[in-house]
The first five atom37 places (N, CA, C, CB, O) and aatype in JSON, in Angstrom:
{
  "aatype": [12, 13, 18, 8, 19, 19, 12, 13, 11, 10, 11, 3, 2, 15, 14, 6, 2, 12, 6, 11, 0, 1, 6, 9, 10, 12, 15, 12, 6, 7, 11, 9, 14, 6, 10, 11, 7, 9, 16, 19, 7, 11, 3, 16, 10, 13, 16, 7, 1, 15, 13, 3, 9, 4, 10, 9, 16, 16, 13, 3, 15, 11, 6, 3, 12, 3, 16, 18, 5, 3, 15, 18, 18, 8, 19, 6, 8, 19, 10, 11, 2, 9, 1, 14, 12, 9, 6, 11, 15, 0, 0, 4, 3, 13, 10, 0],
  "atom_mask": [
    [1, 1, 1, 1, 1],
    [1, 1, 1, 1, 1],
    [1, 1, 1, 1, 1],
    [1, 1, 1, 1, 1],
    [1, 1, 1, 1, 1],
    [1, 1, 1, 1, 1],
    [1, 1, 1, 1, 1],
    [1, 1, 1, 1, 1],
    [1, 1, 1, 1, 1],
    [1, 1, 1, 1, 1],
    [1, 1, 1, 1, 1],
    [1, 1, 1, 1, 1],
    [1, 1, 1, 1, 1],
    [1, 1, 1, 1, 1],
    [1, 1, 1, 1, 1],
    [1, 1, 1, 1, 1],
    [1, 1, 1, 1, 1],
    [1, 1, 1, 1, 1],
    [1, 1, 1, 1, 1],
    [1, 1, 1, 1, 1],
    [1, 1, 1, 1, 1],
    [1, 1, 1, 1, 1],
    [1, 1, 1, 1, 1],
    [1, 1, 1, 1, 1],
    [1, 1, 1, 1, 1],
    [1, 1, 1, 1, 1],
    [1, 1, 1, 1, 1],
    [1, 1, 1, 1, 1],
    [1, 1, 1, 1, 1],
    [1, 1, 1, 0, 1],
    [1, 1, 1, 1, 1],
    [1, 1, 1, 1, 1],
    [1, 1, 1, 1, 1],
    [1, 1, 1, 1, 1],
    [1, 1, 1, 1, 1],
    [1, 1, 1, 1, 1],
    [1, 1, 1, 0, 1],
    [1, 1, 1, 1, 1],
    [1, 1, 1, 1, 1],
    [1, 1, 1, 1, 1],
    [1, 1, 1, 0, 1],
    [1, 1, 1, 1, 1],
    [1, 1, 1, 1, 1],
    [1, 1, 1, 1, 1],
    [1, 1, 1, 1, 1],
    [1, 1, 1, 1, 1],
    [1, 1, 1, 1, 1],
    [1, 1, 1, 0, 1],
    [1, 1, 1, 1, 1],
    [1, 1, 1, 1, 1],
    [1, 1, 1, 1, 1],
    [1, 1, 1, 1, 1],
    [1, 1, 1, 1, 1],
    [1, 1, 1, 1, 1],
    [1, 1, 1, 1, 1],
    [1, 1, 1, 1, 1],
    [1, 1, 1, 1, 1],
    [1, 1, 1, 1, 1],
    [1, 1, 1, 1, 1],
    [1, 1, 1, 1, 1],
    [1, 1, 1, 1, 1],
    [1, 1, 1, 1, 1],
    [1, 1, 1, 1, 1],
    [1, 1, 1, 1, 1],
    [1, 1, 1, 1, 1],
    [1, 1, 1, 1, 1],
    [1, 1, 1, 1, 1],
    [1, 1, 1, 1, 1],
    [1, 1, 1, 1, 1],
    [1, 1, 1, 1, 1],
    [1, 1, 1, 1, 1],
    [1, 1, 1, 1, 1],
    [1, 1, 1, 1, 1],
    [1, 1, 1, 1, 1],
    [1, 1, 1, 1, 1],
    [1, 1, 1, 1, 1],
    [1, 1, 1, 1, 1],
    [1, 1, 1, 1, 1],
    [1, 1, 1, 1, 1],
    [1, 1, 1, 1, 1],
    [1, 1, 1, 1, 1],
    [1, 1, 1, 1, 1],
    [1, 1, 1, 1, 1],
    [1, 1, 1, 1, 1],
    [1, 1, 1, 1, 1],
    [1, 1, 1, 1, 1],
    [1, 1, 1, 1, 1],
    [1, 1, 1, 1, 1],
    [1, 1, 1, 1, 1],
    [1, 1, 1, 1, 1],
    [1, 1, 1, 1, 1],
    [1, 1, 1, 1, 1],
    [1, 1, 1, 1, 1],
    [1, 1, 1, 1, 1],
    [1, 1, 1, 1, 1],
    [1, 1, 1, 1, 1]
  ],
  "atom_positions": [
    [[93.5, 91.94, 69.22], [94.3, 91.25, 70.21], [94.52, 92.2, 71.39], [95.65, 90.76, 69.6], [94.8, 93.38, 71.21]],
    [[94.4, 91.66, 72.61], [94.63, 92.45, 73.82], [95.94, 92.0, 74.44], [93.43, 92.3, 74.82], [96.17, 90.8, 74.63]],
    [[96.8, 92.96, 74.76], [98.13, 92.67, 75.31], [98.2, 93.1, 76.77], [99.23, 93.38, 74.5], [97.7, 94.16, 77.15]],
    [[98.81, 92.26, 77.58], [99.08, 92.54, 79.0], [100.58, 92.35, 79.18], [98.23, 91.59, 79.98], [101.1, 91.24, 79.08]],
    [[101.27, 93.46, 79.46], [102.73, 93.44, 79.6], [103.07, 93.85, 81.03], [103.41, 94.4, 78.56], [102.61, 94.87, 81.52]],
    [[103.88, 93.03, 81.68], [104.3, 93.32, 83.05], [105.82, 93.19, 83.14], [103.59, 92.36, 84.08], [106.4, 92.22, 82.66]],
    [[106.44, 94.19, 83.76], [107.87, 94.14, 84.01], [108.1, 94.01, 85.51], [108.58, 95.41, 83.43], [107.43, 94.68, 86.31]],
    [[109.03, 93.16, 85.89], [109.31, 92.87, 87.29], [110.74, 93.23, 87.64], [109.04, 91.4, 87.59], [111.68, 92.9, 86.91]],
    [[110.92, 93.92, 88.76], [112.22, 94.13, 89.38], [112.26, 93.17, 90.55], [112.45, 95.65, 89.83], [111.44, 93.26, 91.47]],
    [[113.21, 92.25, 90.53], [113.3, 91.23, 91.56], [114.14, 91.71, 92.74], [113.89, 89.96, 90.99], [115.06, 92.51, 92.58]],
    [[113.83, 91.2, 93.93], [114.63, 91.51, 95.11], [116.04, 90.95, 94.94], [113.97, 90.93, 96.39], [117.02, 91.57, 95.36]],
    [[116.13, 89.79, 94.31], [117.41, 89.13, 94.05], [117.44, 88.8, 92.56], [117.58, 87.81, 94.94], [116.71, 87.93, 92.09]],
    [[118.28, 89.51, 91.82], [118.3, 89.27, 90.37], [119.49, 88.41, 89.95], [118.33, 90.6, 89.62], [120.07, 88.6, 88.87]],
    [[119.85, 87.47, 90.81], [120.88, 86.5, 90.43], [120.36, 85.68, 89.25], [121.26, 85.57, 91.64], [119.15, 85.56, 89.07]],
    [[121.25, 85.13, 88.44], [120.8, 84.31, 87.29], [119.85, 83.19, 87.7], [121.99, 83.71, 86.58], [118.88, 82.91, 86.99]],
    [[120.1, 82.56, 88.83], [119.25, 81.45, 89.28], [117.85, 81.95, 89.64], [119.89, 80.73, 90.5], [116.85, 81.31, 89.31]],
    [[117.78, 83.08, 90.32], [116.48, 83.61, 90.73], [115.7, 84.14, 89.52], [116.66, 84.73, 91.76], [114.48, 83.99, 89.45]],
    [[116.41, 84.75, 88.57], [115.73, 85.22, 87.36], [115.16, 84.04, 86.58], [116.71, 86.02, 86.46], [114.05, 84.13, 86.05]],
    [[115.88, 82.95, 86.52], [115.38, 81.76, 85.83], [114.19, 81.17, 86.57], [116.5, 80.7, 85.69], [113.23, 80.72, 85.94]],
    [[114.23, 81.16, 87.88], [113.09, 80.66, 88.67], [111.84, 81.5, 88.39], [113.42, 80.69, 90.19], [110.76, 80.94, 88.2]],
    [[111.98, 82.83, 88.36], [110.84, 83.71, 88.06], [110.32, 83.44, 86.65], [111.25, 85.2, 88.21], [109.11, 83.38, 86.44]],
    [[111.22, 83.28, 85.7], [110.8, 82.99, 84.32], [110.02, 81.68, 84.26], [112.04, 82.92, 83.38], [108.99, 81.59, 83.59]],
    [[110.5, 80.67, 84.96], [109.82, 79.37, 84.96], [108.44, 79.45, 85.6], [110.67, 78.32, 85.69], [107.49, 78.83, 85.12]],
    [[108.31, 80.21, 86.68], [107.0, 80.38, 87.32], [106.02, 81.0, 86.33], [107.12, 81.28, 88.59], [104.89, 80.52, 86.19]],
    [[106.44, 82.05, 85.65], [105.55, 82.72, 84.69], [105.24, 81.82, 83.49], [106.19, 84.02, 84.2], [104.09, 81.75, 83.07]],
    [[106.24, 81.16, 82.95], [106.02, 80.29, 81.79], [105.14, 79.09, 82.13], [107.35, 79.8, 81.23], [104.55, 78.48, 81.23]],
    [[105.04, 78.74, 83.4], [104.23, 77.58, 83.79], [102.75, 77.77, 83.45], [104.39, 77.31, 85.27], [101.99, 76.81, 83.44]],
    [[102.34, 79.02, 83.17], [100.93, 79.27, 82.81], [100.58, 78.75, 81.43], [100.64, 80.77, 82.88], [99.41, 78.5, 81.13]],
    [[101.59, 78.57, 80.59], [101.35, 78.16, 79.2], [100.57, 76.85, 79.16], [102.69, 78.0, 78.43], [100.99, 75.84, 79.73]],
    [[99.42, 76.89, 78.49], [98.58, 75.71, 78.35], [97.66, 75.42, 79.54], [0.0, 0.0, 0.0], [96.9, 74.45, 79.5]],
    [[97.74, 76.22, 80.58], [96.94, 75.95, 81.78], [95.77, 76.92, 81.97], [97.81, 76.01, 83.0], [94.87, 76.66, 82.78]],
    [[95.76, 78.02, 81.23], [94.69, 79.02, 81.35], [94.11, 79.22, 79.95], [95.23, 80.38, 81.96], [94.78, 79.8, 79.09]],
    [[92.89, 78.75, 79.7], [92.33, 78.77, 78.35], [92.31, 80.15, 77.69], [90.95, 78.23, 78.38], [92.5, 80.26, 76.48]],
    [[92.08, 81.19, 78.46], [91.98, 82.54, 77.9], [93.33, 83.08, 77.44], [91.39, 83.49, 78.93], [93.38, 84.0, 76.62]],
    [[94.41, 82.53, 77.94], [95.76, 82.97, 77.6], [96.15, 82.42, 76.23], [96.79, 82.53, 78.67], [96.39, 81.22, 76.08]],
    [[96.21, 83.3, 75.24], [96.47, 82.88, 73.86], [97.95, 82.86, 73.5], [95.75, 83.79, 72.91], [98.36, 82.12, 72.6]],
    [[98.76, 83.65, 74.2], [100.19, 83.66, 73.93], [100.95, 84.18, 75.14], [0.0, 0.0, 0.0], [100.44, 85.02, 75.89]],
    [[102.16, 83.67, 75.32], [102.99, 84.12, 76.44], [104.45, 84.15, 76.01], [102.8, 83.21, 77.68], [104.95, 83.22, 75.39]],
    [[105.12, 85.24, 76.37], [106.55, 85.39, 76.17], [107.12, 85.95, 77.46], [106.88, 86.32, 74.94], [106.58, 86.9, 78.03]],
    [[108.21, 85.36, 77.92], [108.88, 85.85, 79.12], [110.35, 86.02, 78.79], [108.68, 84.88, 80.34], [111.0, 85.09, 78.32]],
    [[110.87, 87.23, 79.03], [112.27, 87.5, 78.76], [113.0, 87.98, 80.0], [0.0, 0.0, 0.0], [112.43, 88.64, 80.86]],
    [[114.28, 87.62, 80.06], [115.15, 88.09, 81.15], [116.03, 89.21, 80.6], [116.03, 86.92, 81.73], [116.56, 89.11, 79.5]],
    [[116.17, 90.27, 81.38], [116.98, 91.41, 80.96], [118.42, 90.99, 80.71], [116.92, 92.52, 82.02], [118.97, 90.14, 81.41]],
    [[119.03, 91.59, 79.7], [120.43, 91.29, 79.38], [121.33, 92.52, 79.49], [120.53, 90.73, 77.99], [122.55, 92.38, 79.46]],
    [[120.75, 93.71, 79.62], [121.57, 94.93, 79.66], [121.87, 95.42, 81.07], [120.88, 96.02, 78.9], [122.95, 95.96, 81.31]],
    [[120.96, 95.25, 82.0], [121.14, 95.66, 83.4], [121.54, 97.13, 83.52], [122.19, 94.78, 84.07], [122.51, 97.47, 84.2]],
    [[120.78, 97.99, 82.83], [121.01, 99.43, 82.96], [120.25, 99.95, 84.18], [120.58, 100.18, 81.67], [119.49, 99.21, 84.8]],
    [[120.44, 101.19, 84.51], [119.76, 101.78, 85.66], [118.25, 101.8, 85.54], [0.0, 0.0, 0.0], [117.55, 101.81, 86.56]],
    [[117.74, 101.8, 84.33], [116.28, 101.82, 84.15], [115.69, 100.46, 83.82], [115.92, 102.79, 83.07], [114.49, 100.34, 83.58]],
    [[116.52, 99.44, 83.81], [116.07, 98.09, 83.46], [115.23, 97.44, 84.56], [117.26, 97.22, 83.16], [115.46, 97.66, 85.75]],
    [[114.27, 96.65, 84.13], [113.6, 95.7, 85.0], [114.25, 94.35, 84.7], [112.01, 95.68, 84.76], [114.95, 94.21, 83.7]],
    [[114.03, 93.37, 85.56], [114.72, 92.08, 85.41], [114.0, 91.1, 84.49], [114.9, 91.46, 86.75], [114.64, 90.36, 83.74]],
    [[112.68, 91.09, 84.56], [111.86, 90.13, 83.81], [110.73, 90.89, 83.12], [111.28, 89.01, 84.75], [110.16, 91.82, 83.69]],
    [[110.43, 90.49, 81.89], [109.29, 91.07, 81.17], [108.36, 89.94, 80.74], [109.77, 91.89, 79.93], [108.78, 88.97, 80.12]],
    [[107.1, 90.08, 81.09], [106.05, 89.14, 80.71], [105.16, 89.81, 79.67], [105.21, 88.67, 81.96], [104.66, 90.91, 79.9]],
    [[104.97, 89.15, 78.53], [104.06, 89.64, 77.5], [103.03, 88.54, 77.27], [104.82, 90.02, 76.16], [103.37, 87.44, 76.85]],
    [[101.77, 88.86, 77.54], [100.69, 87.9, 77.32], [99.67, 88.48, 76.36], [100.01, 87.5, 78.66], [99.49, 89.7, 76.29]],
    [[99.02, 87.61, 75.62], [98.0, 88.05, 74.66], [96.69, 87.31, 74.91], [98.48, 87.82, 73.21], [96.66, 86.15, 75.32]],
    [[95.61, 88.04, 74.64], [94.26, 87.55, 74.85], [93.38, 88.01, 73.69], [93.68, 88.03, 76.22], [93.75, 88.94, 72.97]],
    [[92.24, 87.38, 73.51], [91.3, 87.81, 72.48], [90.6, 89.11, 72.87], [90.26, 86.72, 72.23], [90.17, 89.87, 71.99]],
    [[90.49, 89.38, 74.18], [89.77, 90.57, 74.63], [90.21, 90.96, 76.04], [88.24, 90.33, 74.59], [90.87, 90.18, 76.73]],
    [[89.84, 92.16, 76.45], [90.11, 92.6, 77.83], [89.37, 91.71, 78.81], [89.69, 94.08, 78.03], [89.88, 91.41, 79.89]],
    [[88.17, 91.28, 78.44], [87.39, 90.42, 79.33], [88.11, 89.09, 79.57], [85.99, 90.16, 78.73], [88.08, 88.56, 80.68]],
    [[88.76, 88.56, 78.53], [89.54, 87.33, 78.71], [90.73, 87.57, 79.63], [90.02, 86.79, 77.34], [91.09, 86.71, 80.43]],
    [[91.34, 88.75, 79.53], [92.45, 89.08, 80.43], [91.94, 89.19, 81.87], [93.12, 90.4, 80.0], [92.62, 88.75, 82.8]],
    [[90.76, 89.77, 82.05], [90.18, 89.86, 83.39], [89.93, 88.47, 83.98], [88.86, 90.67, 83.35], [90.18, 88.24, 85.16]],
    [[89.45, 87.56, 83.16], [89.21, 86.18, 83.61], [90.53, 85.52, 84.0], [88.51, 85.36, 82.5], [90.6, 84.84, 85.03]],
    [[91.55, 85.72, 83.2], [92.89, 85.2, 83.49], [93.4, 85.72, 84.82], [93.87, 85.59, 82.37], [93.97, 84.96, 85.6]],
    [[93.22, 87.01, 85.09], [93.72, 87.62, 86.32], [93.17, 86.91, 87.57], [93.34, 89.11, 86.37], [93.88, 86.76, 88.57]],
    [[91.92, 86.46, 87.5], [91.27, 85.82, 88.63], [91.29, 84.3, 88.58], [89.85, 86.29, 88.72], [90.74, 83.63, 89.46]],
    [[91.92, 83.74, 87.55], [91.9, 82.28, 87.41], [92.67, 81.61, 88.55], [92.5, 81.86, 86.06], [93.62, 82.17, 89.08]],
    [[92.24, 80.43, 88.9], [92.85, 79.68, 90.0], [94.34, 79.51, 89.79], [92.18, 78.31, 90.15], [95.12, 79.76, 90.71]],
    [[94.76, 79.09, 88.61], [96.19, 78.84, 88.38], [97.0, 80.13, 88.53], [96.42, 78.24, 86.98], [98.06, 80.12, 89.16]],
    [[96.52, 81.21, 87.97], [97.24, 82.49, 88.06], [97.38, 82.93, 89.51], [96.5, 83.58, 87.24], [98.45, 83.36, 89.94]],
    [[96.31, 82.83, 90.27], [96.31, 83.3, 91.65], [97.09, 82.36, 92.57], [94.88, 83.45, 92.16], [97.95, 82.8, 93.33]],
    [[96.79, 81.07, 92.51], [97.33, 80.1, 93.47], [98.72, 79.56, 93.12], [96.38, 78.96, 93.61], [99.45, 79.12, 94.01]],
    [[99.09, 79.57, 91.86], [100.38, 79.01, 91.47], [101.38, 80.07, 91.04], [100.19, 78.01, 90.35], [102.57, 79.96, 91.32]],
    [[100.9, 81.1, 90.37], [101.83, 82.11, 89.86], [102.0, 83.25, 90.88], [101.33, 82.68, 88.51], [103.1, 83.47, 91.38]],
    [[100.93, 83.95, 91.19], [101.04, 85.09, 92.1], [101.58, 84.67, 93.47], [99.69, 85.77, 92.26], [102.43, 85.36, 94.04]],
    [[101.09, 83.57, 93.99], [101.5, 83.11, 95.31], [103.02, 82.87, 95.36], [100.74, 81.84, 95.68], [103.64, 83.1, 96.4]],
    [[103.6, 82.41, 94.27], [105.02, 82.1, 94.25], [105.9, 83.26, 93.81], [105.26, 80.94, 93.35], [107.04, 83.37, 94.25]],
    [[105.38, 84.12, 92.95], [106.24, 85.19, 92.43], [106.19, 86.46, 93.27], [105.85, 85.51, 91.01], [107.18, 87.2, 93.32]],
    [[105.08, 86.74, 93.92], [104.98, 87.99, 94.71], [106.1, 88.14, 95.74], [103.64, 88.03, 95.42], [106.65, 89.23, 95.86]],
    [[106.47, 87.09, 96.48], [107.54, 87.26, 97.46], [108.91, 87.6, 96.81], [107.68, 85.99, 98.29], [109.81, 88.08, 97.5]],
    [[109.05, 87.35, 95.54], [110.31, 87.59, 94.84], [110.43, 89.02, 94.3], [110.46, 86.61, 93.69], [111.51, 89.46, 93.93]],
    [[109.3, 89.75, 94.27], [109.24, 91.02, 93.55], [109.5, 92.22, 94.45], [107.89, 91.17, 92.89], [108.92, 92.36, 95.52]],
    [[110.39, 93.08, 93.98], [110.62, 94.37, 94.63], [109.6, 95.39, 94.14], [112.07, 94.87, 94.37], [109.01, 96.13, 94.93]],
    [[109.41, 95.43, 92.8], [108.37, 96.29, 92.22], [108.03, 95.76, 90.83], [108.84, 97.78, 92.14], [108.76, 94.96, 90.25]],
    [[106.89, 96.24, 90.33], [106.46, 95.84, 88.99], [105.75, 97.02, 88.33], [105.54, 94.59, 89.04], [105.31, 97.95, 89.0]],
    [[105.64, 96.94, 87.02], [104.92, 97.94, 86.23], [104.19, 97.19, 85.12], [105.89, 99.05, 85.64], [104.68, 96.18, 84.62]],
    [[103.01, 97.69, 84.75], [102.21, 97.01, 83.73], [101.7, 98.0, 82.69], [101.03, 96.26, 84.37], [101.56, 99.2, 82.95]],
    [[101.44, 97.45, 81.53], [100.8, 98.21, 80.45], [99.85, 97.24, 79.74], [101.86, 98.82, 79.44], [100.24, 96.14, 79.38]],
    [[98.61, 97.66, 79.55], [97.57, 96.84, 78.91], [97.0, 97.61, 77.74], [96.45, 96.45, 79.91], [96.63, 98.78, 77.89]],
    [[96.93, 96.97, 76.56], [96.49, 97.7, 75.38], [95.91, 96.78, 74.31], [97.64, 98.5, 74.81], [96.2, 95.58, 74.26]],
    [[95.1, 97.38, 73.46], [94.57, 96.71, 72.27], [95.45, 97.05, 71.08], [93.08, 97.13, 71.99], [95.9, 98.18, 70.94]],
    [[95.7, 96.07, 70.24], [96.48, 96.32, 69.02], [96.01, 95.41, 67.91], [97.99, 96.11, 69.27], [96.53, 95.46, 66.8]]
  ]
}
């Protein structure tokens, strides 16, 4: 299984904006064939090192993750809507 984990720090981390970001990310479920699993969590601790949103996605292979990255839905519906909301992000990709 290949994992793609992304953490987002939002420009506005109000509860409403965090929920909007979560909904944008969760909207991928069932729309991208290569995406085998998706979990999106909102931070609850709000410590100095916290990010606001965490996306965990799973794929059968790195190649499937690469296909997902360039898929129409990911680019035109997710990235287009979430990028303006993001202050910074960090990612980790691994096989397990």
